[in-house]
Structures are given as structure tokens and as C-alpha cells.
C-alpha positions as CSV (number, residue, x, y, z in Angstrom):
1,M,116.9,183.8,176.4
2,K,117.4,180.2,177.5
3,R,120.8,178.7,176.9
4,N,121.7,175.1,176.3
5,L,124.1,173.4,178.6
6,Q,127.7,174.4,177.8
7,G,129.2,171.0,178.7
8,Y,128.9,168.2,181.2
9,Y,130.6,166.8,184.3
10,V,132.5,163.5,184.6
11,T,133.7,161.8,187.7
12,I,137.5,161.3,187.8
13,S,139.6,159.6,190.4
14,T,143.2,159.4,191.2
15,V,145.0,157.9,194.2
16,D,141.7,157.1,195.9
17,E,140.4,160.7,195.4
18,R,137.3,161.4,193.4
19,A,136.4,164.7,191.8
20,Q,134.1,166.2,189.2
21,A,135.7,167.5,186.0
22,F,133.8,169.8,183.7
23,V,134.1,168.9,180.0
24,P,133.0,171.8,177.7
25,N,131.1,171.2,174.5
26,P,133.3,171.2,171.4
27,L,134.0,174.4,169.6
28,P,132.9,176.0,167.3
29,P,129.3,175.9,168.3
30,E,126.7,174.0,166.4
31,P,125.7,174.9,163.7
32,P,129.2,175.8,162.6
33,F,129.9,179.2,161.2
34,D,129.1,179.7,157.6
35,W,132.4,181.3,156.4
36,T,130.9,183.3,153.6
37,P,133.3,185.5,151.6
38,K,131.6,188.6,153.2
39,L,132.1,187.1,156.8
40,H,135.7,186.1,156.0
41,S,136.4,189.6,154.7
42,K,135.0,191.2,157.9
43,F,137.1,188.7,160.0
44,D,140.3,189.7,158.0
45,Q,139.5,193.4,158.6
46,A,139.1,192.9,162.3
47,L,142.4,190.9,162.5
48,L,144.2,193.7,160.6
49,A,142.8,196.3,163.0
50,L,144.0,194.3,166.0
51,G,147.4,194.0,164.4
52,R,147.5,197.8,163.8
53,L,146.5,198.5,167.4
54,D,149.1,196.0,168.7
55,S,151.8,197.6,166.6
56,I,150.9,201.1,167.7
57,S,151.1,200.1,171.4
58,T,154.9,199.6,170.9
59,F,155.2,203.3,170.4
60,L,153.4,204.3,173.6
61,P,155.8,205.3,176.4
62,D,153.3,204.1,179.0
63,I,150.5,201.8,178.1
64,S,148.9,202.2,181.5
65,L,148.5,205.9,181.0
66,F,146.9,205.3,177.6
67,L,144.4,202.8,179.2
68,Y,143.8,205.3,182.1
69,L,142.7,208.0,179.6
70,Y,140.9,205.6,177.3
71,V,138.7,204.3,180.1
72,R,137.8,207.8,181.1
73,K,137.1,209.0,177.6
74,E,134.8,205.9,177.1
75,A,133.0,206.8,180.4
76,V,132.5,210.4,179.3
77,L,131.0,209.2,176.0
78,S,128.8,206.5,177.6
79,S,127.5,208.9,180.2
80,M,126.6,211.5,177.5
81,I,124.0,209.0,176.3
82,E,122.2,209.7,179.6
83,G,122.5,213.5,179.2
84,T,125.5,214.4,181.4
85,Q,127.4,217.5,180.4
86,S,130.8,216.4,181.7
87,S,133.9,216.4,179.5
88,L,137.2,214.5,179.8
89,S,138.9,217.6,181.2
90,D,136.1,218.0,183.8
91,L,136.5,214.4,184.9
92,L,140.3,214.8,185.2
93,L,139.9,218.0,187.3
94,F,137.4,216.2,189.5
95,E,139.8,213.3,190.0
96,L,142.5,215.8,191.0
97,E,140.0,217.2,193.6
98,M,139.8,220.5,191.7
99,K,136.6,222.2,190.6
100,P,135.3,221.2,187.2
101,G,133.4,223.6,185.0
102,V,130.1,221.6,185.1
103,P,127.7,220.5,187.8
104,L,129.3,218.1,190.2
105,D,126.5,215.6,189.8
106,D,127.4,215.1,186.2
107,V,131.0,214.6,186.9
108,R,130.2,212.1,189.7
109,E,128.1,210.2,187.3
110,V,131.0,209.9,184.8
111,S,133.3,208.9,187.7
112,N,130.8,206.1,188.6
113,Y,131.1,204.8,185.0
114,V,134.9,204.7,185.5
115,A,134.5,202.8,188.8
116,V,132.1,200.3,187.4
117,G,134.2,199.8,184.3
118,F,137.3,199.1,186.5
119,L,135.4,196.6,188.6
120,F,134.1,194.8,185.4
121,F,137.5,194.8,183.8
122,N,139.1,193.3,186.9
123,G,136.4,190.6,187.2
124,V,134.8,192.0,190.3
125,A,131.5,192.9,188.9
């Protein structure tokens, strides 16, 4: 897929210093979104779901623990697509350096999903 340029550079100068500044194309993209009633309804549903998720987060005693478990659960589900037999409890046992109830290769695969997800989330990958 070939993308169009997302903006352009202009030369700016101040106090005898010259630099290039990036000017992004205006948003929303062309052609503009066609806000049909169906699309508007879907947007409203997504906004409501985000609001519910945000309000629920106020009841969590430790959001980092929630994220820790959520990332691992997502890794387990994603790796199941490739046929691994690991569960969330197997992964947690593996991380505690205990013996999981499934082959170690499967649990290592899920652990790799967690590591890649961490790198991606933190902008490293």
C-alpha cells in the first residue's frame, strides 16, 4: 500500500538559526468522514464503552496489576491461535519459576508474546 505524503517541511529561522519544521496535512483526512447515522451510532457506542472502562478503573485498587494480568491474558489468547496449550495460570507459574502443567515450549511462546507486547507498548518495537 502506497501512502501519500502526510505533510511537508518548511524552513524557519530565528536569531540567525535555520531549521526545518514539519507541517502535517490538515485533519480529518480527505475525503472527510461521511457521518452517516449508522457511523455516528457506532462512534457513540465506542465513546460510551470508553467511559464505562474509565469509570471502572476508579474501583481498581491497583491499575498496574490489572494491566499486568490483562496483557498476559491477551498473550495467552493470541498464542492459542498458533496452537499453544498454555493457560494464564501456566504462564503465571512459569513467571514465578515454577513448573507449569503444559510443555515449557508452549509457555515460553506465550511469554514471548508478553515480551513483544511490552516492547511495542513502550515504543521500543
